[in-house]
C-alpha positions in Angstrom: 5.8 -4.1 -23.9 8.0 -1.6 -25.9 5.0 -0.2 -27.5 3.5 0.7 -24.0 7.1 2.2 -23.0 6.9 3.9 -26.1 3.5 5.5 -25.4 4.5 6.7 -22.1 7.5 8.2 -23.4 5.6 10.2 -25.9 3.2 11.3 -23.1 6.4 12.7 -21.1 6.2 16.0 -22.1 2.1 16.3 -21.6 3.0 15.2 -18.1 5.7 17.8 -17.6 3.5 20.7 -18.8 0.7 19.7 -16.6 2.7 19.3 -13.6 4.3 22.8 -14.4 1.5 24.2 -15.4 -0.3 23.1 -11.8 2.2 24.2 -10.2 2.4 27.7 -11.3 -1.7 28.1 -10.5 -1.2 26.9 -7.2 2.2 26.6 -6.3 1.9 29.5 -3.5 1.8 27.2 -0.6 5.3 25.9 -1.3 7.0 28.6 1.1 4.0 27.8 4.1 4.2 23.9 4.5 6.5 21.2 5.4 6.3 18.1 3.2 6.9 14.4 4.8 6.9 12.1 1.0 6.3 8.1 1.7 7.3 6.1 -1.1 8.1 2.6 -1.6 6.0 -1.0 -2.9 4.7 -1.8 0.1 3.3 -0.4 3.2 3.3 3.4 1.8 -0.4 3.8 3.2 0.2 2.6 6.5 3.5 4.1 6.9 1.8 7.8 6.1 -0.9 7.0 8.5 0.9 6.5 11.4 3.2 9.8 10.6 0.0 12.1 10.4 -1.1 9.9 13.5 1.9 10.7 15.6 2.1 14.4 14.5 -1.3 14.8 15.2 -0.9 13.1 18.7 2.0 15.8 19.1 -0.3 18.7 18.5 0.9 19.6 14.9 -1.6 21.0 12.6 -0.9 18.1 10.1 -3.2 16.8 7.0 -2.3 13.5 5.2 -2.8 13.0 1.5 -2.8 9.3 0.6 -4.2 6.6 -1.9 -7.1 5.8 0.4 -8.1 9.5 0.8 -6.8 13.3 1.9 -7.6 14.2 5.5 -7.5 18.2 6.5 -8.7 18.4 9.9 -12.0 16.8 10.2 -12.7 16.6 6.7 -11.9 13.7 4.6 -11.7 14.1 0.8 -12.3 10.9 -1.4 -8.8 10.9 -3.6 -10.9 8.4 -6.1 -11.5 5.1 -6.9 -8.0 3.6 -8.5 -5.7 6.7 -8.3 -2.2 6.2 -7.0 -0.8 9.9 -6.3 -3.8 12.3 -7.2 -3.5 14.4 -10.6 -1.0 17.6 -10.5 -4.0 20.1 -10.7 -5.8 17.8 -7.6 -3.0 17.3 -5.8 -1.5 21.2 -5.7 -4.8 22.2 -5.2 -5.3 20.4 -2.2 -1.7 21.3 -0.8 -3.0 25.5 -1.3 -5.9 24.4 0.6 -4.1 23.1 3.2 -1.5 26.0 3.9 -4.7 28.4 3.4 -6.1 26.7 6.7 -2.6 27.3 8.9 -1.2 23.6 8.7 2.4 23.1 9.0 2.7 19.5 7.6 1.6 17.6 5.1 2.3 13.9 5.0 2.5 12.6 1.5 2.4 9.4 -0.3 4.0 9.5 -3.1 3.8 6.3 -6.0 6.0 5.9 -8.7 3.5 6.5 -11.4 2.5 9.7 -9.8 6.8 10.5 -9.7 7.5 9.4 -13.2 4.2 11.4 -14.7 5.4 14.8 -13.0 2.3 14.9 -10.6 4.4 15.6 -7.7 6.6 18.7 -9.9 8.0 21.4 -7.7 7.4 19.3 -4.9 10.9 19.0 -2.6 10.0 17.3 0.7 11.7 17.8 4.1 12.0 14.2 4.9 11.0 11.2 2.6 10.8 7.6 3.9 11.4 4.7 1.5 9.5 1.5 2.6 10.9 -1.1 0.2 11.3 -1.3 -3.4 10.4 -5.1 -4.7 9.4 -6.2 -8.0 6.1 -4.4 -8.8 4.7 -2.3 -12.1 7.0 -3.7 -14.5 4.2 -3.5 -16.8 4.6 0.3 -16.7 8.8 0.6 -15.7 9.7 -2.2 -17.8 12.5 -2.6 -15.7 13.2 -3.1 -11.5 16.3 -0.7 -12.5 13.8 2.0 -13.7 11.5 1.6 -11.1 14.0 1.8 -8.4 15.3 5.4 -10.2 11.8 6.5 -10.6 11.5 6.2 -6.6 15.4 7.7 -6.4 14.5 10.8 -7.8 12.1 12.2 -5.5 13.9 10.4 -2.7 16.6 13.1 -4.2 14.8 16.1 -3.9 14.6 15.7 0.4 16.7 17.1 2.8 16.8 13.7 4.6 15.9 10.4 3.2 14.9 7.5 5.6 15.6 4.0 4.7 15.0 0.2 5.2 18.3 -1.7 5.9 16.4 -4.6 5.8 15.4 -4.5 2.4 18.0 -4.6 -1.0 16.8 -1.5 -2.2 18.6 0.4 0.6 22.4 -0.2 -0.8 21.2 0.5 -4.2 19.1 3.8 -3.8 22.4 4.9 -1.3 24.6 4.6 -4.4 22.2 6.9 -6.6 22.0 9.6 -3.7 25.9 9.3 -3.1 26.1 12.7 -4.8 23.3 14.5 -3.7 23.3 16.8 -0.8 20.9 15.1 2.0 21.0 13.4 5.1 20.8 9.6 5.1 19.1 7.6 8.1 18.7 3.8 7.8 15.9 2.2 9.9 16.2 -1.2 11.4 14.3 -3.2 14.0 17.0 -4.8 15.4 19.1 -2.2 16.3 16.7 0.6 17.3 16.4 2.1 20.2 15.0 -0.8 23.0 12.1 1.3 24.4 10.9 1.5 20.8 11.3 -2.0 19.9 9.3 -2.8 23.0 6.5 -0.6 22.0 6.4 -2.0 18.5 6.5 -5.6 19.8 3.4 -4.8 21.9 1.5 -2.7 20.1 2.0 -4.4 16.4 0.7 -7.3 15.9 2.3 -7.8 12.4 6.2 -7.8 11.8 6.2 -5.8 8.8 3.7 -3.1 10.1 6.6 -2.8 13.0 9.2 -1.7 10.8 6.4 0.4 9.0 6.0 1.8 12.7 9.9 2.4 13.2 9.9 4.0 9.5 7.1 6.5 10.9 8.8 7.1 14.4 12.4 7.7 12.6 10.7 10.5 10.1 9.0 12.0 13.4 12.4 11.9 15.2 13.6 13.9 12.4 10.8 16.3 12.9 12.0 16.7 16.8 9.1 14.4 18.2 10.0 12.9 21.4 10.2 9.3 21.4 7.9 9.1 24.5 5.2 10.7 22.4 6.2 8.8 19.5 5.6 5.3 21.6 2.7 6.6 22.9 1.0 7.7 19.7 1.7 4.2 18.3 0.1 2.9 21.0 -3.2 4.4 19.9 -3.0 3.7 16.5 -6.5 2.6 15.3 -5.0 0.8 12.2 -5.7 1.5 8.3 -8.9 0.5 6.2 -8.3 -2.4 4.2 -5.4 -3.1 5.8 -5.4 -6.4 7.7 -8.9 -5.5 8.7 -11.2 -8.1 10.5 -14.8 -8.1 9.7 -16.4 -9.1 13.3 -19.0 -11.8 13.5 -20.5 -14.4 16.2 -19.7 -17.3 14.0 -16.2 -17.9 15.4 -14.6 -17.5 11.7 -11.9 -14.8 11.5 -12.4 -13.1 8.5 -9.7 -10.5 7.5 -9.6 -8.0 4.5 -6.0 -7.0 3.3 -4.8 -4.9 0.5 -1.8 -7.3 -0.5 -1.6 -7.1 -4.0 2.2 -7.8 -4.6 4.1 -10.9 -4.1 5.8 -9.7 -1.2 2.8 -7.9 0.3 0.6 -11.3 0.2 3.9 -13.3 1.6 3.8 -10.9 4.7 0.2 -11.1 5.1 -0.1 -15.1 4.5 2.7 -15.7 7.0 0.8 -13.3 9.7 -2.3 -15.1 9.5 -0.8 -18.2 9.1 0.3 -17.5 12.6 -3.3 -17.2 13.4 -4.7 -20.5 12.8 -4.9 -23.1 15.6 -4.0 -26.4 15.1 -7.0 -28.3 13.5 -8.3 -25.3 12.0 -7.8 -24.4 8.0 -6.4 -21.0 6.5 -8.3 -19.7 3.7 -6.8 -17.1 0.8 -8.9 -15.8 -1.5 -7.6 -13.4 -4.3 -6.7 -12.2 -7.6 -4.5 -10.7 -10.1 -5.0 -7.4 -11.4 -5.4 -7.1 -15.6 -3.3 -5.0 -17.7 -0.5 -5.1 -15.1 2.6 -7.3 -14.5 2.0 -10.9 -15.5 5.4 -12.0 -13.8 3.7 -11.9 -10.1 0.8 -14.0 -10.8 2.7 -17.5 -11.1 4.7 -16.0 -8.0 1.3 -15.2 -6.2 0.0 -18.3 -7.1 3.1 -20.4 -5.7 3.1 -18.3 -2.2 -0.6 -19.4 -1.8 0.1 -22.6 -2.1 2.8 -22.7 0.4 1.3 -21.1 3.2 -2.1 -21.8 2.9 -4.4 -24.9 3.3 -7.3 -23.7 0.5 -7.2 -21.1 -2.1 -10.0 -19.6 -4.1 -8.8 -17.8 -7.5 -10.9 -15.1 -8.6 -11.2 -11.8 -10.1 -8.9 -8.8 -9.1 -9.7 -6.1 -11.9 -9.6 -7.8 -14.9 -10.1 -5.2 -16.9 -9.9 -6.2 -20.6 -7.9 -9.6 -20.1 -10.2 -12.7 -19.4 -10.2 -13.5 -15.8 -9.8 -17.5 -16.7 -6.8 -16.9 -18.3 -5.4 -14.8 -15.3 -6.1 -17.6 -13.1 -4.9 -20.1 -15.4 -1.6 -18.1 -15.1 -1.9 -18.2 -11.1 -2.0 -21.6 -11.4 1.1 -22.2 -13.1 3.1 -21.3 -10.1 1.3 -23.6 -7.6 3.7 -26.3 -5.7 2.9 -29.7 -7.7 0.2 -31.8 -5.9 -1.4 -28.9 -3.9 -4.7 -29.5 -4.9 -7.1 -27.2 -2.5 -7.4 -24.5 -5.5 -11.3 -23.5 -6.5 -11.1 -21.2 -9.9 -14.7 -18.7 -9.0 -13.9 -16.2 -11.6 -16.8 -13.6 -10.0 -15.2 -12.3 -7.1 -18.5 -11.8 -4.7 -19.3 -15.7 -5.1 -15.8 -16.8 -4.7 -15.8 -14.6 -1.2 -19.7 -16.1 -0.4 -18.1 -19.8 -1.3 -14.8 -19.3 0.9 -16.9 -17.9 3.8 -20.3 -20.0 3.6 -18.9 -23.2 2.1 -14.9 -23.7 3.1 -14.7 -22.2 6.3 -15.5 -23.9 9.7 -15.6 -22.4 13.1 -12.3 -21.7 14.0 -10.9 -21.4 10.6 -9.1 -18.0 9.3 -10.0 -16.4 6.1 -8.0 -13.7 4.0 -9.8 -11.8 1.4 -6.7 -10.0 -0.4 -6.3 -7.4 -3.2 -8.8 -4.7 -2.8 -8.3 -3.7 0.5 -9.6 0.0 0.8 -10.7 0.3 -2.8 -14.3 1.0 -3.6 -14.6 -0.3 -7.3 -13.8 -2.6 -9.7 -12.3 -2.3 -13.1 -13.9 -5.2 -15.1 -14.0 -4.1 -18.8 -10.9 -1.7 -18.9 -13.6 1.2 -19.4 -15.7 1.0 -16.4 -15.6 1.1 -12.7 -18.2 -0.7 -10.7 -18.7 -0.1 -7.4 -17.3 -2.8 -5.0 -16.0 -3.6 -1.2 -15.0 -6.7 -0.2 -15.8 -6.1 3.4 -19.2 -5.5 2.3 -19.2 -8.8 0.8 -17.8 -10.6 3.6 -20.3 -9.0 5.9 -23.3 -10.1 3.5 -21.5 -14.0 3.2 -21.4 -14.0 7.2 -24.7 -12.5 7.7 -26.4 -15.1 5.1 -24.6 -17.9 6.2 -26.8 -20.7 7.8 -24.5 -21.9 10.6 
């Protein structure tokens, strides 16, 4: 960990110069578009996409740059296999393109890696939403304090900060922003406007996504979008690929693909799907933990699965140069004692087929977590191979005999 921190520090001048140069070359956009930033550990993509959807429905010319893709009008631009925030040159080039097309707003998803590596150099958002900050990316940031400080450094650039009152990061971030000249708004599902609360409950199934919905509405209200417009837009929100995405089938099995890859996100996703399991049926979770990433979350995620699922299939999720069997063993260390419904299948495709074709019965729920929208998997630390949890699930369902 110390060596990695040293290498990261050594690279900082390079990242800074790269960000500065990209801003000099492409930064003419900055006088023409308004940036809405979204950062946090979980919920960034959903919140970003909700804001984009609301502004679009309000008749605004708006673009979206997220970890899933970039959307400029009807054009979808792939932002890569495993990128977080795009590189500074790609990002600044996109922003210039948005400005040249006469767009007024850009919703920008900002990751901690992107912030720390100066990929967002020169970008001062009008509004920044913080969804939450939980223990994640400590393989890179070393400590929660550094992780939080990195997020706060981006929020401090905004005119308005929108914080989650129900997340423990709110008070800590407020403290870091106390000397900054910006407006702070805290959102809370329990105390928000009753019409908004009723709409969120009616149109959004998952409680944690209602938090994301309120964050999006609050951001749009700061941009003078009316409450009625926001509620109507939330009603028609189509969702995000790889986020609680149900795979249709006629076998009577509920199969859901979700990006949950942190303890917090997995706990929320499992709790939500657990509530959909009818008495007499089972809930099966399929997931792994990424290699060369924070190892402390592996036993935590194993424990969460054993507390909320009836069976779990532990498998690969971008093992990179690590031995997937060692990762699975570390996941098992957190499993509740005497909970024996664990299956170890290192190859992810086989794990998905086993869950759907062997374990699942009619009426059961199968949740496949960790990859979500991603279209590749890293098996050796060097190469990305094409991958889709959705396609694997469809294939397993289609080839199931009964």
